[in-house]
PyMOL Python script that loads the backbone (N, CA, C, O; Angstrom):
from pymol import cmd

cmd.read_pdbstr("""\
ATOM      1  N   UNK A   1     167.601 135.152 -10.043  1.00  0.00           N
ATOM      2  CA  UNK A   1     167.414 135.544 -11.422  1.00  0.00           C
ATOM      3  C   UNK A   1     168.053 134.498 -12.336  1.00  0.00           C
ATOM      4  O   UNK A   1     169.222 134.154 -12.165  1.00  0.00           O
ATOM      5  N   UNK A   2     167.308 134.007 -13.279  1.00  0.00           N
ATOM      6  CA  UNK A   2     167.802 132.994 -14.200  1.00  0.00           C
ATOM      7  C   UNK A   2     168.288 133.658 -15.484  1.00  0.00           C
ATOM      8  O   UNK A   2     167.637 134.552 -16.024  1.00  0.00           O
ATOM      9  N   UNK A   3     169.439 133.206 -15.959  1.00  0.00           N
ATOM     10  CA  UNK A   3     170.002 133.742 -17.190  1.00  0.00           C
ATOM     11  C   UNK A   3     169.970 132.657 -18.259  1.00  0.00           C
ATOM     12  O   UNK A   3     170.106 131.468 -17.973  1.00  0.00           O
ATOM     13  N   UNK A   4     169.788 133.102 -19.493  1.00  0.00           N
ATOM     14  CA  UNK A   4     169.848 132.193 -20.620  1.00  0.00           C
ATOM     15  C   UNK A   4     170.937 132.680 -21.560  1.00  0.00           C
ATOM     16  O   UNK A   4     170.918 133.821 -22.022  1.00  0.00           O
ATOM     17  N   UNK A   5     171.875 131.806 -21.831  1.00  0.00           N
ATOM     18  CA  UNK A   5     172.944 132.098 -22.780  1.00  0.00           C
ATOM     19  C   UNK A   5     172.848 131.022 -23.852  1.00  0.00           C
ATOM     20  O   UNK A   5     173.140 129.857 -23.580  1.00  0.00           O
ATOM     21  N   UNK A   6     172.440 131.390 -25.074  1.00  0.00           N
ATOM     22  CA  UNK A   6     172.247 130.379 -26.119  1.00  0.00           C
ATOM     23  C   UNK A   6     173.468 129.470 -26.291  1.00  0.00           C
ATOM     24  O   UNK A   6     174.602 129.936 -26.402  1.00  0.00           O
ATOM     25  N   UNK A   7     173.202 128.164 -26.311  1.00  0.00           N
ATOM     26  CA  UNK A   7     174.258 127.186 -26.522  1.00  0.00           C
ATOM     27  C   UNK A   7     175.102 126.894 -25.300  1.00  0.00           C
ATOM     28  O   UNK A   7     176.105 126.186 -25.393  1.00  0.00           O
ATOM     29  N   UNK A   8     174.710 127.432 -24.153  1.00  0.00           N
ATOM     30  CA  UNK A   8     175.503 127.278 -22.934  1.00  0.00           C
ATOM     31  C   UNK A   8     174.635 126.720 -21.811  1.00  0.00           C
ATOM     32  O   UNK A   8     173.502 127.159 -21.615  1.00  0.00           O
ATOM     33  N   UNK A   9     175.167 125.763 -21.085  1.00  0.00           N
ATOM     34  CA  UNK A   9     174.498 125.267 -19.881  1.00  0.00           C
ATOM     35  C   UNK A   9     175.037 126.067 -18.706  1.00  0.00           C
ATOM     36  O   UNK A   9     176.229 126.010 -18.402  1.00  0.00           O
ATOM     37  N   UNK A  10     174.169 126.804 -18.056  1.00  0.00           N
ATOM     38  CA  UNK A  10     174.571 127.631 -16.931  1.00  0.00           C
ATOM     39  C   UNK A  10     174.780 126.743 -15.700  1.00  0.00           C
ATOM     40  O   UNK A  10     173.895 125.976 -15.323  1.00  0.00           O
ATOM     41  N   UNK A  11     175.944 126.854 -15.087  1.00  0.00           N
ATOM     42  CA  UNK A  11     176.220 126.077 -13.873  1.00  0.00           C
ATOM     43  C   UNK A  11     175.890 126.964 -12.678  1.00  0.00           C
ATOM     44  O   UNK A  11     176.671 127.830 -12.284  1.00  0.00           O
ATOM     45  N   UNK A  12     174.712 126.722 -12.118  1.00  0.00           N
ATOM     46  CA  UNK A  12     174.253 127.497 -10.971  1.00  0.00           C
ATOM     47  C   UNK A  12     174.042 126.554  -9.782  1.00  0.00           C
ATOM     48  O   UNK A  12     174.462 125.397  -9.821  1.00  0.00           O
ATOM     49  N   UNK A  13     173.409 127.039  -8.757  1.00  0.00           N
ATOM     50  CA  UNK A  13     173.189 126.222  -7.567  1.00  0.00           C
ATOM     51  C   UNK A  13     172.397 124.958  -7.846  1.00  0.00           C
ATOM     52  O   UNK A  13     172.710 123.896  -7.308  1.00  0.00           O
ATOM     53  N   UNK A  14     171.378 125.064  -8.679  1.00  0.00           N
ATOM     54  CA  UNK A  14     170.561 123.888  -9.007  1.00  0.00           C
ATOM     55  C   UNK A  14     171.392 122.843  -9.751  1.00  0.00           C
ATOM     56  O   UNK A  14     171.276 121.647  -9.486  1.00  0.00           O
ATOM     57  N   UNK A  15     172.228 123.301 -10.679  1.00  0.00           N
ATOM     58  CA  UNK A  15     173.083 122.355 -11.416  1.00  0.00           C
ATOM     59  C   UNK A  15     174.144 121.756 -10.491  1.00  0.00           C
ATOM     60  O   UNK A  15     174.505 120.588 -10.635  1.00  0.00           O
ATOM     61  N   UNK A  16     174.638 122.541  -9.556  1.00  0.00           N
ATOM     62  CA  UNK A  16     175.622 122.023  -8.602  1.00  0.00           C
ATOM     63  C   UNK A  16     175.020 120.890  -7.770  1.00  0.00           C
ATOM     64  O   UNK A  16     175.672 119.875  -7.522  1.00  0.00           O
ATOM     65  N   UNK A  17     173.770 121.075  -7.343  1.00  0.00           N
ATOM     66  CA  UNK A  17     173.096 120.017  -6.580  1.00  0.00           C
ATOM     67  C   UNK A  17     172.842 118.798  -7.467  1.00  0.00           C
ATOM     68  O   UNK A  17     173.038 117.660  -7.040  1.00  0.00           O
ATOM     69  N   UNK A  18     172.409 119.044  -8.695  1.00  0.00           N
ATOM     70  CA  UNK A  18     172.124 117.947  -9.626  1.00  0.00           C
ATOM     71  C   UNK A  18     173.381 117.121  -9.903  1.00  0.00           C
ATOM     72  O   UNK A  18     173.311 115.895  -9.999  1.00  0.00           O
ATOM     73  N   UNK A  19     174.511 117.781 -10.028  1.00  0.00           N
ATOM     74  CA  UNK A  19     175.741 117.093 -10.400  1.00  0.00           C
ATOM     75  C   UNK A  19     176.664 116.740  -9.257  1.00  0.00           C
ATOM     76  O   UNK A  19     177.802 116.332  -9.489  1.00  0.00           O
ATOM     77  N   UNK A  20     176.197 116.888  -8.020  1.00  0.00           N
ATOM     78  CA  UNK A  20     177.080 116.668  -6.871  1.00  0.00           C
ATOM     79  C   UNK A  20     177.788 115.318  -6.925  1.00  0.00           C
ATOM     80  O   UNK A  20     179.008 115.256  -6.769  1.00  0.00           O
ATOM     81  N   UNK A  21     177.047 114.249  -7.142  1.00  0.00           N
ATOM     82  CA  UNK A  21     177.647 112.905  -7.139  1.00  0.00           C
ATOM     83  C   UNK A  21     178.655 112.751  -8.277  1.00  0.00           C
ATOM     84  O   UNK A  21     179.740 112.207  -8.078  1.00  0.00           O
ATOM     85  N   UNK A  22     178.300 113.225  -9.453  1.00  0.00           N
ATOM     86  CA  UNK A  22     179.197 113.142 -10.612  1.00  0.00           C
ATOM     87  C   UNK A  22     180.477 113.923 -10.355  1.00  0.00           C
ATOM     88  O   UNK A  22     181.573 113.437 -10.634  1.00  0.00           O
ATOM     89  N   UNK A  23     180.341 115.121  -9.827  1.00  0.00           N
ATOM     90  CA  UNK A  23     181.518 115.947  -9.556  1.00  0.00           C
ATOM     91  C   UNK A  23     182.378 115.359  -8.448  1.00  0.00           C
ATOM     92  O   UNK A  23     183.606 115.429  -8.500  1.00  0.00           O
ATOM     93  N   UNK A  24     181.727 114.779  -7.447  1.00  0.00           N
ATOM     94  CA  UNK A  24     182.469 114.126  -6.369  1.00  0.00           C
ATOM     95  C   UNK A  24     183.270 112.940  -6.914  1.00  0.00           C
ATOM     96  O   UNK A  24     184.426 112.736  -6.541  1.00  0.00           O
ATOM     97  N   UNK A  25     182.642 112.163  -7.799  1.00  0.00           N
ATOM     98  CA  UNK A  25     183.348 111.038  -8.400  1.00  0.00           C
ATOM     99  C   UNK A  25     184.539 111.532  -9.227  1.00  0.00           C
ATOM    100  O   UNK A  25     185.642 110.998  -9.116  1.00  0.00           O
ATOM    101  N   UNK A  26     184.313 112.540 -10.044  1.00  0.00           N
ATOM    102  CA  UNK A  26     185.401 113.068 -10.876  1.00  0.00           C
ATOM    103  C   UNK A  26     186.541 113.604 -10.017  1.00  0.00           C
ATOM    104  O   UNK A  26     187.711 113.427 -10.358  1.00  0.00           O
ATOM    105  N   UNK A  27     186.211 114.253  -8.913  1.00  0.00           N
ATOM    106  CA  UNK A  27     187.254 114.758  -8.011  1.00  0.00           C
ATOM    107  C   UNK A  27     188.088 113.611  -7.453  1.00  0.00           C
ATOM    108  O   UNK A  27     189.286 113.766  -7.215  1.00  0.00           O
ATOM    109  N   UNK A  28     187.453 112.461  -7.246  1.00  0.00           N
ATOM    110  CA  UNK A  28     188.175 111.314  -6.688  1.00  0.00           C
ATOM    111  C   UNK A  28     189.294 110.853  -7.608  1.00  0.00           C
ATOM    112  O   UNK A  28     190.228 110.189  -7.158  1.00  0.00           O
ATOM    113  N   UNK A  29     189.214 111.197  -8.903  1.00  0.00           N
ATOM    114  CA  UNK A  29     190.231 110.767  -9.858  1.00  0.00           C
ATOM    115  C   UNK A  29     191.557 111.492  -9.684  1.00  0.00           C
ATOM    116  O   UNK A  29     192.519 111.197 -10.393  1.00  0.00           O
ATOM    117  N   UNK A  30     191.620 112.428  -8.758  1.00  0.00           N
ATOM    118  CA  UNK A  30     192.906 113.044  -8.438  1.00  0.00           C
ATOM    119  C   UNK A  30     193.855 112.028  -7.819  1.00  0.00           C
ATOM    120  O   UNK A  30     195.067 112.242  -7.800  1.00  0.00           O
ATOM    121  N   UNK A  31     193.316 110.933  -7.317  1.00  0.00           N
ATOM    122  CA  UNK A  31     194.101 109.853  -6.719  1.00  0.00           C
ATOM    123  C   UNK A  31     194.235 108.725  -7.752  1.00  0.00           C
ATOM    124  O   UNK A  31     193.237 108.206  -8.252  1.00  0.00           O
ATOM    125  N   UNK A  32     195.463 108.363  -8.056  1.00  0.00           N
ATOM    126  CA  UNK A  32     195.723 107.336  -9.074  1.00  0.00           C
ATOM    127  C   UNK A  32     195.036 106.009  -8.758  1.00  0.00           C
ATOM    128  O   UNK A  32     194.582 105.318  -9.670  1.00  0.00           O
ATOM    129  N   UNK A  33     194.956 105.652  -7.495  1.00  0.00           N
ATOM    130  CA  UNK A  33     194.304 104.393  -7.116  1.00  0.00           C
ATOM    131  C   UNK A  33     192.828 104.417  -7.511  1.00  0.00           C
ATOM    132  O   UNK A  33     192.276 103.395  -7.918  1.00  0.00           O
ATOM    133  N   UNK A  34     192.198 105.573  -7.393  1.00  0.00           N
ATOM    134  CA  UNK A  34     190.789 105.687  -7.787  1.00  0.00           C
ATOM    135  C   UNK A  34     190.629 105.618  -9.294  1.00  0.00           C
ATOM    136  O   UNK A  34     189.660 105.036  -9.784  1.00  0.00           O
ATOM    137  N   UNK A  35     191.549 106.193 -10.032  1.00  0.00           N
ATOM    138  CA  UNK A  35     191.500 106.087 -11.494  1.00  0.00           C
ATOM    139  C   UNK A  35     191.609 104.626 -11.908  1.00  0.00           C
ATOM    140  O   UNK A  35     190.878 104.169 -12.787  1.00  0.00           O
ATOM    141  N   UNK A  36     192.515 103.899 -11.280  1.00  0.00           N
ATOM    142  CA  UNK A  36     192.688 102.478 -11.579  1.00  0.00           C
ATOM    143  C   UNK A  36     191.431 101.687 -11.231  1.00  0.00           C
ATOM    144  O   UNK A  36     191.010 100.816 -11.992  1.00  0.00           O
ATOM    145  N   UNK A  37     190.832 101.994 -10.077  1.00  0.00           N
ATOM    146  CA  UNK A  37     189.613 101.297  -9.653  1.00  0.00           C
ATOM    147  C   UNK A  37     188.480 101.555 -10.642  1.00  0.00           C
ATOM    148  O   UNK A  37     187.710 100.645 -10.948  1.00  0.00           O
ATOM    149  N   UNK A  38     188.371 102.769 -11.139  1.00  0.00           N
ATOM    150  CA  UNK A  38     187.353 103.098 -12.125  1.00  0.00           C
ATOM    151  C   UNK A  38     187.559 102.302 -13.416  1.00  0.00           C
ATOM    152  O   UNK A  38     186.608 101.750 -13.969  1.00  0.00           O
ATOM    153  N   UNK A  39     188.779 102.248 -13.881  1.00  0.00           N
ATOM    154  CA  UNK A  39     189.063 101.538 -15.126  1.00  0.00           C
ATOM    155  C   UNK A  39     188.835 100.035 -14.992  1.00  0.00           C
ATOM    156  O   UNK A  39     188.498  99.372 -15.973  1.00  0.00           O
ATOM    157  N   UNK A  40     189.012  99.497 -13.800  1.00  0.00           N
ATOM    158  CA  UNK A  40     188.772  98.064 -13.566  1.00  0.00           C
ATOM    159  C   UNK A  40     187.278  97.740 -13.564  1.00  0.00           C
ATOM    160  O   UNK A  40     186.868  96.686 -14.049  1.00  0.00           O
ATOM    161  N   UNK A  41     186.457  98.660 -13.012  1.00  0.00           N
ATOM    162  CA  UNK A  41     185.018  98.393 -12.874  1.00  0.00           C
ATOM    163  C   UNK A  41     184.254  99.716 -12.907  1.00  0.00           C
ATOM    164  O   UNK A  41     183.884 100.266 -11.870  1.00  0.00           O
ATOM    165  N   UNK A  42     184.028 100.209 -14.125  1.00  0.00           N
ATOM    166  CA  UNK A  42     183.359 101.503 -14.276  1.00  0.00           C
ATOM    167  C   UNK A  42     181.963 101.508 -13.663  1.00  0.00           C
ATOM    168  O   UNK A  42     181.608 102.441 -12.942  1.00  0.00           O
ATOM    169  N   UNK A  43     181.171 100.479 -13.941  1.00  0.00           N
ATOM    170  CA  UNK A  43     179.800 100.434 -13.412  1.00  0.00           C
ATOM    171  C   UNK A  43     179.789 100.423 -11.888  1.00  0.00           C
ATOM    172  O   UNK A  43     179.022 101.148 -11.254  1.00  0.00           O
ATOM    173  N   UNK A  44     180.647  99.593 -11.314  1.00  0.00           N
ATOM    174  CA  UNK A  44     180.725  99.521  -9.862  1.00  0.00           C
ATOM    175  C   UNK A  44     181.176 100.832  -9.252  1.00  0.00           C
ATOM    176  O   UNK A  44     180.677 101.242  -8.204  1.00  0.00           O
ATOM    177  N   UNK A  45     182.116 101.487  -9.904  1.00  0.00           N
ATOM    178  CA  UNK A  45     182.624 102.762  -9.395  1.00  0.00           C
ATOM    179  C   UNK A  45     181.535 103.831  -9.463  1.00  0.00           C
ATOM    180  O   UNK A  45     181.377 104.617  -8.529  1.00  0.00           O
ATOM    181  N   UNK A  46     180.783 103.862 -10.564  1.00  0.00           N
ATOM    182  CA  UNK A  46     179.682 104.817 -10.681  1.00  0.00           C
ATOM    183  C   UNK A  46     178.604 104.532  -9.634  1.00  0.00           C
ATOM    184  O   UNK A  46     178.025 105.456  -9.064  1.00  0.00           O
ATOM    185  N   UNK A  47     178.342 103.255  -9.389  1.00  0.00           N
ATOM    186  CA  UNK A  47     177.347 102.877  -8.377  1.00  0.00           C
ATOM    187  C   UNK A  47     177.793 103.334  -6.992  1.00  0.00           C
ATOM    188  O   UNK A  47     176.976 103.768  -6.180  1.00  0.00           O
ATOM    189  N   UNK A  48     179.071 103.235  -6.734  1.00  0.00           N
ATOM    190  CA  UNK A  48     179.619 103.665  -5.441  1.00  0.00           C
ATOM    191  C   UNK A  48     179.290 105.131  -5.152  1.00  0.00           C
ATOM    192  O   UNK A  48     179.087 105.515  -4.001  1.00  0.00           O
ATOM    193  N   UNK A  49     179.241 105.942  -6.208  1.00  0.00           N
ATOM    194  CA  UNK A  49     178.934 107.362  -6.050  1.00  0.00           C
ATOM    195  C   UNK A  49     177.463 107.683  -6.320  1.00  0.00           C
ATOM    196  O   UNK A  49     177.062 108.847  -6.298  1.00  0.00           O
ATOM    197  N   UNK A  50     176.667 106.648  -6.573  1.00  0.00           N
ATOM    198  CA  UNK A  50     175.223 106.785  -6.775  1.00  0.00           C
ATOM    199  C   UNK A  50     174.871 107.747  -7.909  1.00  0.00           C
ATOM    200  O   UNK A  50     173.993 108.599  -7.774  1.00  0.00           O
ATOM    201  N   UNK A  51     175.573 107.589  -9.020  1.00  0.00           N
ATOM    202  CA  UNK A  51     175.266 108.401 -10.187  1.00  0.00           C
ATOM    203  C   UNK A  51     173.891 108.032 -10.729  1.00  0.00           C
ATOM    204  O   UNK A  51     173.455 106.884 -10.637  1.00  0.00           O
ATOM    205  N   UNK A  52     173.231 109.010 -11.284  1.00  0.00           N
ATOM    206  CA  UNK A  52     171.925 108.782 -11.906  1.00  0.00           C
ATOM    207  C   UNK A  52     172.133 108.030 -13.222  1.00  0.00           C
ATOM    208  O   UNK A  52     173.247 107.997 -13.745  1.00  0.00           O
ATOM    209  N   UNK A  53     171.079 107.432 -13.754  1.00  0.00           N
ATOM    210  CA  UNK A  53     171.211 106.773 -15.062  1.00  0.00           C
ATOM    211  C   UNK A  53     171.718 107.738 -16.141  1.00  0.00           C
ATOM    212  O   UNK A  53     172.532 107.352 -16.979  1.00  0.00           O
ATOM    213  N   UNK A  54     171.248 108.976 -16.125  1.00  0.00           N
ATOM    214  CA  UNK A  54     171.697 109.979 -17.093  1.00  0.00           C
ATOM    215  C   UNK A  54     173.202 110.226 -16.953  1.00  0.00           C
ATOM    216  O   UNK A  54     173.915 110.309 -17.953  1.00  0.00           O
ATOM    217  N   UNK A  55     173.674 110.341 -15.732  1.00  0.00           N
ATOM    218  CA  UNK A  55     175.100 110.575 -15.499  1.00  0.00           C
ATOM    219  C   UNK A  55     175.927 109.358 -15.898  1.00  0.00           C
ATOM    220  O   UNK A  55     176.991 109.500 -16.500  1.00  0.00           O
ATOM    221  N   UNK A  56     175.444 108.164 -15.566  1.00  0.00           N
ATOM    222  CA  UNK A  56     176.174 106.937 -15.922  1.00  0.00           C
ATOM    223  C   UNK A  56     176.320 106.795 -17.429  1.00  0.00           C
ATOM    224  O   UNK A  56     177.386 106.431 -17.925  1.00  0.00           O
ATOM    225  N   UNK A  57     175.249 107.081 -18.152  1.00  0.00           N
ATOM    226  CA  UNK A  57     175.305 106.978 -19.610  1.00  0.00           C
ATOM    227  C   UNK A  57     176.281 108.003 -20.178  1.00  0.00           C
ATOM    228  O   UNK A  57     177.032 107.689 -21.102  1.00  0.00           O
ATOM    229  N   UNK A  58     176.284 109.206 -19.650  1.00  0.00           N
ATOM    230  CA  UNK A  58     177.205 110.239 -20.125  1.00  0.00           C
ATOM    231  C   UNK A  58     178.651 109.827 -19.861  1.00  0.00           C
ATOM    232  O   UNK A  58     179.518 110.042 -20.708  1.00  0.00           O
ATOM    233  N   UNK A  59     178.918 109.241 -18.703  1.00  0.00           N
ATOM    234  CA  UNK A  59     180.269 108.780 -18.373  1.00  0.00           C
ATOM    235  C   UNK A  59     180.656 107.620 -19.284  1.00  0.00           C
ATOM    236  O   UNK A  59     181.761 107.591 -19.824  1.00  0.00           O
ATOM    237  N   UNK A  60     179.745 106.666 -19.451  1.00  0.00           N
ATOM    238  CA  UNK A  60     180.013 105.500 -20.319  1.00  0.00           C
ATOM    239  C   UNK A  60     180.365 105.948 -21.734  1.00  0.00           C
ATOM    240  O   UNK A  60     181.274 105.401 -22.359  1.00  0.00           O
ATOM    241  N   UNK A  61     179.640 106.945 -22.233  1.00  0.00           N
ATOM    242  CA  UNK A  61     179.845 107.432 -23.600  1.00  0.00           C
ATOM    243  C   UNK A  61     180.993 108.433 -23.694  1.00  0.00           C
ATOM    244  O   UNK A  61     181.380 108.837 -24.790  1.00  0.00           O
ATOM    245  N   UNK A  62     181.541 108.834 -22.538  1.00  0.00           N
ATOM    246  CA  UNK A  62     182.584 109.873 -22.495  1.00  0.00           C
ATOM    247  C   UNK A  62     182.092 111.132 -23.212  1.00  0.00           C
ATOM    248  O   UNK A  62     182.839 111.793 -23.932  1.00  0.00           O
ATOM    249  N   UNK A  63     180.809 111.441 -22.991  1.00  0.00           N
ATOM    250  CA  UNK A  63     180.161 112.573 -23.634  1.00  0.00           C
ATOM    251  C   UNK A  63     180.186 113.765 -22.678  1.00  0.00           C
ATOM    252  O   UNK A  63     179.357 113.864 -21.773  1.00  0.00           O
ATOM    253  N   UNK A  64     181.127 114.649 -22.885  1.00  0.00           N
ATOM    254  CA  UNK A  64     181.325 115.779 -21.973  1.00  0.00           C
ATOM    255  C   UNK A  64     180.111 116.698 -21.948  1.00  0.00           C
ATOM    256  O   UNK A  64     179.723 117.170 -20.879  1.00  0.00           O
ATOM    257  N   UNK A  65     179.508 116.960 -23.096  1.00  0.00           N
ATOM    258  CA  UNK A  65     178.329 117.838 -23.107  1.00  0.00           C
ATOM    259  C   UNK A  65     177.175 117.218 -22.322  1.00  0.00           C
ATOM    260  O   UNK A  65     176.441 117.930 -21.637  1.00  0.00           O
ATOM    261  N   UNK A  66     177.012 115.913 -22.415  1.00  0.00           N
ATOM    262  CA  UNK A  66     175.970 115.231 -21.640  1.00  0.00           C
ATOM    263  C   UNK A  66     176.302 115.265 -20.146  1.00  0.00           C
ATOM    264  O   UNK A  66     175.405 115.391 -19.313  1.00  0.00           O
ATOM    265  N   UNK A  67     177.592 115.153 -19.808  1.00  0.00           N
ATOM    266  CA  UNK A  67     177.987 115.256 -18.398  1.00  0.00           C
ATOM    267  C   UNK A  67     177.681 116.655 -17.859  1.00  0.00           C
ATOM    268  O   UNK A  67     177.231 116.800 -16.723  1.00  0.00           O
ATOM    269  N   UNK A  68     177.926 117.677 -18.673  1.00  0.00           N
ATOM    270  CA  UNK A  68     177.612 119.046 -18.254  1.00  0.00           C
ATOM    271  C   UNK A  68     176.105 119.197 -18.071  1.00  0.00           C
ATOM    272  O   UNK A  68     175.659 119.791 -17.089  1.00  0.00           O
ATOM    273  N   UNK A  69     175.322 118.671 -18.996  1.00  0.00           N
ATOM    274  CA  UNK A  69     173.865 118.730 -18.883  1.00  0.00           C
ATOM    275  C   UNK A  69     173.362 117.976 -17.650  1.00  0.00           C
ATOM    276  O   UNK A  69     172.307 118.300 -17.105  1.00  0.00           O
ATOM    277  N   UNK A  70     174.130 116.964 -17.213  1.00  0.00           N
ATOM    278  CA  UNK A  70     173.770 116.164 -16.038  1.00  0.00           C
ATOM    279  C   UNK A  70     174.307 116.784 -14.745  1.00  0.00           C
ATOM    280  O   UNK A  70     174.244 116.164 -13.683  1.00  0.00           O
ATOM    281  N   UNK A  71     174.833 118.003 -14.839  1.00  0.00           N
ATOM    282  CA  UNK A  71     175.298 118.702 -13.643  1.00  0.00           C
ATOM    283  C   UNK A  71     176.792 118.735 -13.462  1.00  0.00           C
ATOM    284  O   UNK A  71     177.280 119.233 -12.447  1.00  0.00           O
ATOM    285  N   UNK A  72     177.533 118.215 -14.421  1.00  0.00           N
ATOM    286  CA  UNK A  72     178.981 118.202 -14.300  1.00  0.00           C
ATOM    287  C   UNK A  72     179.576 119.601 -14.408  1.00  0.00           C
ATOM    288  O   UNK A  72     179.134 120.422 -15.212  1.00  0.00           O
ATOM    289  N   UNK A  73     180.570 119.850 -13.597  1.00  0.00           N
ATOM    290  CA  UNK A  73     181.298 121.111 -13.623  1.00  0.00           C
ATOM    291  C   UNK A  73     182.578 120.885 -14.420  1.00  0.00           C
ATOM    292  O   UNK A  73     183.276 119.894 -14.202  1.00  0.00           O
ATOM    293  N   UNK A  74     182.892 121.793 -15.342  1.00  0.00           N
ATOM    294  CA  UNK A  74     184.037 121.568 -16.224  1.00  0.00           C
ATOM    295  C   UNK A  74     185.342 121.397 -15.448  1.00  0.00           C
ATOM    296  O   UNK A  74     186.228 120.669 -15.896  1.00  0.00           O
ATOM    297  N   UNK A  75     185.476 122.043 -14.311  1.00  0.00           N
ATOM    298  CA  UNK A  75     186.691 121.886 -13.504  1.00  0.00           C
ATOM    299  C   UNK A  75     186.855 120.433 -13.077  1.00  0.00           C
ATOM    300  O   UNK A  75     187.945 119.874 -13.196  1.00  0.00           O
ATOM    301  N   UNK A  76     185.789 119.818 -12.581  1.00  0.00           N
ATOM    302  CA  UNK A  76     185.865 118.433 -12.132  1.00  0.00           C
ATOM    303  C   UNK A  76     185.886 117.460 -13.310  1.00  0.00           C
ATOM    304  O   UNK A  76     186.537 116.417 -13.248  1.00  0.00           O
ATOM    305  N   UNK A  77     185.174 117.803 -14.378  1.00  0.00           N
ATOM    306  CA  UNK A  77     185.146 116.918 -15.539  1.00  0.00           C
ATOM    307  C   UNK A  77     186.527 116.783 -16.171  1.00  0.00           C
ATOM    308  O   UNK A  77     186.819 115.766 -16.799  1.00  0.00           O
ATOM    309  N   UNK A  78     187.363 117.771 -16.017  1.00  0.00           N
ATOM    310  CA  UNK A  78     188.723 117.707 -16.553  1.00  0.00           C
ATOM    311  C   UNK A  78     189.442 116.475 -15.995  1.00  0.00           C
ATOM    312  O   UNK A  78     190.253 115.862 -16.689  1.00  0.00           O
ATOM    313  N   UNK A  79     189.147 116.118 -14.758  1.00  0.00           N
ATOM    314  CA  UNK A  79     189.803 114.958 -14.162  1.00  0.00           C
ATOM    315  C   UNK A  79     189.275 113.646 -14.743  1.00  0.00           C
ATOM    316  O   UNK A  79     189.864 112.590 -14.515  1.00  0.00           O
ATOM    317  N   UNK A  80     188.172 113.702 -15.489  1.00  0.00           N
ATOM    318  CA  UNK A  80     187.597 112.495 -16.094  1.00  0.00           C
ATOM    319  C   UNK A  80     188.342 112.056 -17.339  1.00  0.00           C
ATOM    320  O   UNK A  80     187.963 111.055 -17.947  1.00  0.00           O
ATOM    321  N   UNK A  81     189.360 112.746 -17.733  1.00  0.00           N
ATOM    322  CA  UNK A  81     190.121 112.400 -18.936  1.00  0.00           C
ATOM    323  C   UNK A  81     191.077 111.256 -18.645  1.00  0.00           C
ATOM    324  O   UNK A  81     192.223 111.271 -19.094  1.00  0.00           O
ATOM    325  N   UNK A  82     190.613 110.270 -17.900  1.00  0.00           N
ATOM    326  CA  UNK A  82     191.501 109.242 -17.372  1.00  0.00           C
ATOM    327  C   UNK A  82     191.801 108.111 -18.321  1.00  0.00           C
ATOM    328  O   UNK A  82     192.684 107.300 -18.041  1.00  0.00           O
ATOM    329  N   UNK A  83     191.105 108.025 -19.426  1.00  0.00           N
ATOM    330  CA  UNK A  83     191.412 106.923 -20.329  1.00  0.00           C
ATOM    331  C   UNK A  83     191.479 107.420 -21.750  1.00  0.00           C
ATOM    332  O   UNK A  83     190.971 108.493 -22.074  1.00  0.00           O
ATOM    333  N   UNK A  84     192.104 106.640 -22.587  1.00  0.00           N
ATOM    334  CA  UNK A  84     192.222 106.980 -23.992  1.00  0.00           C
ATOM    335  C   UNK A  84     190.884 106.983 -24.705  1.00  0.00           C
ATOM    336  O   UNK A  84     190.802 107.375 -25.869  1.00  0.00           O
ATOM    337  N   UNK A  85     189.828 106.548 -24.018  1.00  0.00           N
ATOM    338  CA  UNK A  85     188.509 106.513 -24.643  1.00  0.00           C
ATOM    339  C   UNK A  85     187.819 107.864 -24.582  1.00  0.00           C
ATOM    340  O   UNK A  85     186.746 108.024 -25.164  1.00  0.00           O
ATOM    341  N   UNK A  86     188.403 108.845 -23.892  1.00  0.00           N
ATOM    342  CA  UNK A  86     187.785 110.161 -23.828  1.00  0.00           C
ATOM    343  C   UNK A  86     187.681 110.720 -25.234  1.00  0.00           C
ATOM    344  O   UNK A  86     188.560 110.517 -26.071  1.00  0.00           O
ATOM    345  N   UNK A  87     186.593 111.426 -25.472  1.00  0.00           N
ATOM    346  CA  UNK A  87     186.402 112.017 -26.786  1.00  0.00           C
ATOM    347  C   UNK A  87     185.557 113.272 -26.654  1.00  0.00           C
ATOM    348  O   UNK A  87     184.870 113.484 -25.655  1.00  0.00           O
ATOM    349  N   UNK A  88     185.624 114.068 -27.654  1.00  0.00           N
ATOM    350  CA  UNK A  88     184.813 115.285 -27.651  1.00  0.00           C
ATOM    351  C   UNK A  88     183.381 114.927 -27.942  1.00  0.00           C
ATOM    352  O   UNK A  88     183.084 113.956 -28.638  1.00  0.00           O
ATOM    353  N   UNK A  89     182.489 115.745 -27.386  1.00  0.00           N
ATOM    354  CA  UNK A  89     181.056 115.537 -27.642  1.00  0.00           C
ATOM    355  C   UNK A  89     180.655 116.168 -28.951  1.00  0.00           C
ATOM    356  O   UNK A  89     179.489 116.098 -29.338  1.00  0.00           O
TER     357      UNK A  89
END
""", "prot")
cmd.dss("prot")
cmd.show_as("cartoon", "prot")
cmd.util.cbc("prot")
cmd.orient("prot")
């Protein structure tokens, strides 16, 4: 059964599959060495996790709403606050 909540992106099984790579990458930021590696080479780090173009653009722009639309889970996205460039969408 599909639910619609105005103004909300529902995180269901389909979104979990869509955002698997993005969420896996964000989870990796629990390790300081991975945060440093990301900051040194963001494109290379995103490629390592095979992010889609939509996900890469959302990460590049630090656009949390776009990351959620690309399958990001707010729990994992919290770990993406790794640089001072983070901003609200």
